[in-house]
C-alpha angles and dihedrals in degrees: 000000000000090000091052091051091050090049092051090049090051091051092049090048093049089047091052091047089049091052090048091050091049091050090049092051091047090049093050092048091049091049091050090048091052092047091049090050091050092050092049092049090049091051091048091050091051090048092050093051095037107095130073111231122250088236092060092048091050090051093053091045091051091049094050092045091056094077136355092223124064115191114216104221126199114182116212095170125033093222091062098062101082100037090047091049091049092048091052093047091048088058092052105271118143101175125062120191108194110194122219091223093116136039090255098062099094093044090050091054090054092048095047094046089056097041097041108032094163095058129081108249120186145157126259134189091039108163104164137045089239090060089047090057092047091051091052091049089052090055102260111169093202139009128221123193129197090222141355138261127178089246095054093045092049094047091048092059093076102014122134090233112050119238130239100191120210119228137173101185139042089243091059091046091052090057089061095036091058091062099042108277113139102162119070143169113234108215136214084009101183093044096051098047106289117205094001092052092051091049089053092048091055093066101067094022107043092155095058123095130194146208102202118203135173126076094005114142135195088258094053102038092089092056090058095044090053088069118096092226096052118085100168141358130219129211149159093225086085091060106044111192095221093054091048093049089049089047088230095158094164091059090053092049090051091047092053094046090050093048092051090048090053092060098039 
């Protein structure tokens, strides 16, 4: 009798364990199903947000086509912004990149947008999304970064001011390329290979164009612009610090006109 009772207990126990095992398996399967669904949704979300709009690309292309030279402007005194901008425009410049390297950058963008409404005015040296938003609020018509982060690339997809992302390697360029960017800033151009690097980039990425900046001089600008994948070059040689401090605006106008004549 005792043995029969033990046997029945064993059967009940095994039955309970079987039920528990089945519930565990069901639970695991449901968890895997939920995880799979989450992963698929995440992939779909990334796919939906993944591509830069044609409108944004056209804006960047129009900006770069406006002038082959892009002066890199750093404002050390707020009163210099407008006369410097006018001096550059008088020499033939149609794009002004105002860096956010000083506290006067955003104010200079506001001033230049008001004083020179027919010229492209944008923000450079933008390294964070917060700065990007501030530049847009100041009226920037484009944003240029020295490098890329996933956050900046993602924000630029739907930003009011289109993004020209800065890269120094093919791997960085491929991050932007994967989500629709085809125009990039190569920086610092002379340090990362210059003309030879851009020639190498053109092989696997024939549909990508560049605005190289960093170490380019008046004497070397023409070498870059001779490349099929370069549409413009940027440089600080167009905004010499000593001429700005001396408020010698005529000298800057002459420098710009001469530089444009060199590449004509």
